[in-house]
N, CA, C and O of each residue as an XYZ file, in Angstrom:
268
protein
N      92.016    155.859    102.222
C      91.563    154.958    103.253
C      90.051    155.015    103.346
O      89.426    156.063    103.183
N      89.505    153.879    103.607
C      88.044    153.803    103.742
C      87.618    154.327    105.111
O      88.206    153.990    106.139
N      86.607    155.140    105.093
C      86.083    155.682    106.341
C      84.863    154.877    106.758
O      84.112    154.366    105.926
N      84.690    154.780    108.063
C      83.470    154.193    108.581
C      82.349    155.228    108.463
O      82.449    156.342    108.978
N      81.319    154.843    107.794
C      80.212    155.777    107.667
C      78.984    155.204    108.354
O      78.753    153.995    108.342
N      78.234    156.057    108.927
C      76.976    155.638    109.573
C      75.832    155.893    108.601
O      75.879    156.839    107.814
N      74.842    155.081    108.654
C      73.656    155.270    107.848
C      72.919    156.481    108.388
O      72.663    156.591    109.587
N      72.582    157.391    107.480
C      71.853    158.591    107.908
C      70.440    158.224    108.323
O      69.890    158.811    109.255
N      69.856    157.267    107.644
C      68.500    156.820    107.948
C      68.524    155.327    108.276
O      68.369    154.494    107.384
N      68.715    154.993    109.533
C      68.696    153.562    109.877
C      67.322    152.978    109.610
O      66.327    153.702    109.629
N      67.254    151.683    109.364
C      65.952    151.061    109.097
C      64.965    151.257    110.247
O      65.343    151.307    111.417
N      63.729    151.361    109.886
C      62.660    151.529    110.826
C      62.061    150.144    111.118
O      61.802    149.374    110.193
N      61.846    149.834    112.381
C      61.303    148.518    112.755
C      59.917    148.264    112.121
O      59.630    147.153    111.673
N      59.093    149.271    112.090
C      57.755    149.133    111.507
C      57.871    148.797    110.018
O      57.117    147.966    109.511
N      58.786    149.423    109.334
C      58.960    149.138    107.899
C      59.462    147.702    107.688
O      59.019    147.013    106.768
N      60.380    147.264    108.540
C      60.894    145.903    108.412
C      59.810    144.854    108.702
O      59.750    143.813    108.048
N      58.978    145.138    109.668
C      57.847    144.219    109.954
C      56.887    144.189    108.780
O      56.407    143.121    108.401
N      56.597    145.347    108.197
C      55.748    145.407    107.035
C      56.334    144.597    105.866
O      55.607    143.907    105.152
N      57.644    144.693    105.686
C      58.324    143.929    104.671
C      58.204    142.417    104.914
O      58.031    141.630    103.984
N      58.303    142.043    106.188
C      58.170    140.627    106.553
C      56.762    140.105    106.269
O      56.601    138.975    105.808
N      55.744    140.923    106.543
C      54.375    140.527    106.263
C      54.162    140.402    104.742
O      53.527    139.463    104.262
N      54.706    141.366    104.012
C      54.594    141.304    102.552
C      55.305    140.076    101.997
O      54.823    139.446    101.056
N      56.451    139.738    102.581
C      57.189    138.527    102.166
C      56.323    137.294    102.414
O      56.252    136.405    101.565
N      55.671    137.236    103.559
C      54.826    136.080    103.888
C      53.691    135.983    102.873
O      53.333    134.878    102.465
N      53.122    137.104    102.457
C      52.082    137.075    101.428
C      52.645    136.583    100.085
O      51.966    135.879     99.337
N      53.876    136.958     99.800
C      54.535    136.450     98.606
C      54.727    134.964     98.664
O      54.593    134.279     97.650
N      55.042    134.444     99.848
C      55.197    133.013    100.032
C      53.872    132.281     99.821
O      53.834    131.196     99.241
N      52.785    132.894    100.301
C      51.467    132.300    100.103
C      51.133    132.294     98.609
O      50.599    131.315     98.089
N      51.451    133.394     97.930
C      51.175    133.485     96.477
C      52.014    132.440     95.750
O      51.524    131.817     94.808
N      53.260    132.230     96.159
C      54.096    131.199     95.504
C      53.504    129.812     95.745
O      53.490    128.978     94.840
N      53.021    129.565     96.944
C      52.428    128.273     97.236
C      51.200    128.020     96.394
O      51.034    126.928     95.849
N      50.327    129.022     96.279
C      49.112    128.867     95.473
C      49.457    128.677     94.006
O      48.821    127.880     93.317
N      50.461    129.404     93.522
C      50.935    129.262     92.146
C      51.483    127.865     91.904
O      51.236    127.258     90.862
N      52.249    127.354     92.905
C      52.847    126.025     92.775
C      51.777    124.926     92.747
O      51.903    123.942     92.019
N      50.734    125.108     93.544
C      49.655    124.118     93.580
C      48.932    124.084     92.224
O      48.557    123.019     91.732
N      48.747    125.274     91.635
C      48.013    125.386     90.393
C      48.848    124.994     89.168
O      48.380    124.237     88.317
N      50.090    125.511     89.075
C      50.877    125.365     87.843
C      52.211    124.677     88.007
O      52.913    124.470     87.018
N      52.577    124.323     89.196
C      53.892    123.697     89.388
C      54.918    124.694     89.867
O      54.677    125.902     89.872
N      56.050    124.187     90.267
C      57.119    124.994     90.858
C      57.770    125.907     89.801
O      58.083    125.459     88.697
N      57.963    127.139     90.136
C      58.617    128.092     89.279
C      59.795    128.684     90.042
O      59.592    129.380     91.037
N      61.014    128.426     89.599
C      62.193    128.791     90.324
C      62.393    130.298     90.490
O      63.068    130.730     91.424
N      61.815    131.103     89.595
C      61.981    132.563     89.746
C      61.342    133.053     91.026
O      61.841    133.989     91.652
N      60.212    132.415     91.435
C      59.586    132.807     92.706
C      60.530    132.571     93.867
O      60.673    133.410     94.756
N      61.180    131.398     93.840
C      62.083    131.057     94.954
C      63.229    132.047     94.977
O      63.582    132.550     96.044
N      63.825    132.342     93.822
C      64.917    133.290     93.771
C      64.564    134.670     94.268
O      65.321    135.299     95.007
N      63.369    135.143     93.837
C      62.925    136.476     94.268
C      62.671    136.512     95.787
O      63.061    137.465     96.463
N      62.018    135.475     96.312
C      61.697    135.457     97.741
C      62.968    135.302     98.572
O      63.066    135.909     99.638
N      63.943    134.512     98.123
C      65.187    134.359     98.854
C      65.964    135.698     98.896
O      66.468    136.098     99.945
N      66.047    136.371     97.751
C      66.713    137.659     97.697
C      66.035    138.707     98.552
O      66.698    139.495     99.226
N      64.710    138.715     98.523
C      63.939    139.648     99.313
C      64.145    139.394    100.805
O      64.329    140.335    101.577
N      64.115    138.122    101.210
C      64.296    137.777    102.622
C      65.717    138.174    103.058
O      65.905    138.652    104.177
N      66.704    137.983    102.194
C      68.074    138.376    102.551
C      68.163    139.873    102.787
O      68.863    140.305    103.702
N      67.471    140.680    101.985
C      67.506    142.130    102.204
C      66.783    142.516    103.481
O      67.178    143.478    104.140
N      65.737    141.793    103.847
C      65.024    142.071    105.111
C      65.945    141.732    106.297
O      66.050    142.502    107.253
N      66.607    140.574    106.218
C      67.513    140.173    107.305
C      68.632    141.208    107.453
O      69.002    141.582    108.566
N      69.166    141.667    106.308
C      70.238    142.693    106.356
C      69.693    143.969    107.014
O      70.417    144.638    107.751
N      68.429    144.307    106.755
C      67.845    145.494    107.393
C      67.759    145.308    108.902
O      67.990    146.259    109.649
N      67.433    144.112    109.363
C      67.397    143.871    110.805
C      68.807    143.934    111.396
O      68.989    144.417    112.513
N      69.806    143.448    110.648
C      71.207    143.547    111.127
C      71.613    145.038    111.250
O      72.212    145.439    112.248
N      71.282    145.844    110.229
C      71.602    147.267    110.284
C      70.876    147.951    111.417
O      71.444    148.820    112.079
N      69.622    147.577    111.655
C      68.855    148.135    112.755
C      69.505    147.822    114.104
O      69.624    148.684    114.975
N      69.923    146.556    114.248
C      70.589    146.168    115.507
C      71.897    146.926    115.683
O      72.207    147.365    116.790
N      72.650    147.084    114.638
C      73.932    147.842    114.723
C      73.667    149.295    115.092
O      74.409    149.887    115.876
N      72.602    149.870    114.523
C      72.297    151.280    114.817
C      71.868    151.441    116.262
O      72.146    152.474    116.872
N      71.187    150.432    116.833
C      70.764    150.545    118.210
C      71.935    150.382    119.194
O      71.927    150.968    120.276
N      72.949    149.575    118.803
C      74.078    149.336    119.674
C      74.965    150.588    119.776
O      75.446    150.937    120.854
N      75.171    151.260    118.621
C      76.058    152.423    118.629
C      75.348    153.716    118.938
O      75.979    154.773    118.976
């Protein structure tokens, strides 16, 4: 049977905010790259995956605060 396990190290809010700022800088870099050389889909894929992991971190943080 699967056991419910708690994360030993829940995400830190400061780290998640830092990740969000870094993601925004990545978005700016993608925009500048797109203006100069055209759209590159790898940028979009990387930024979408990164944002999904940040959102999941906020979900885990919220769950850790509730319990």
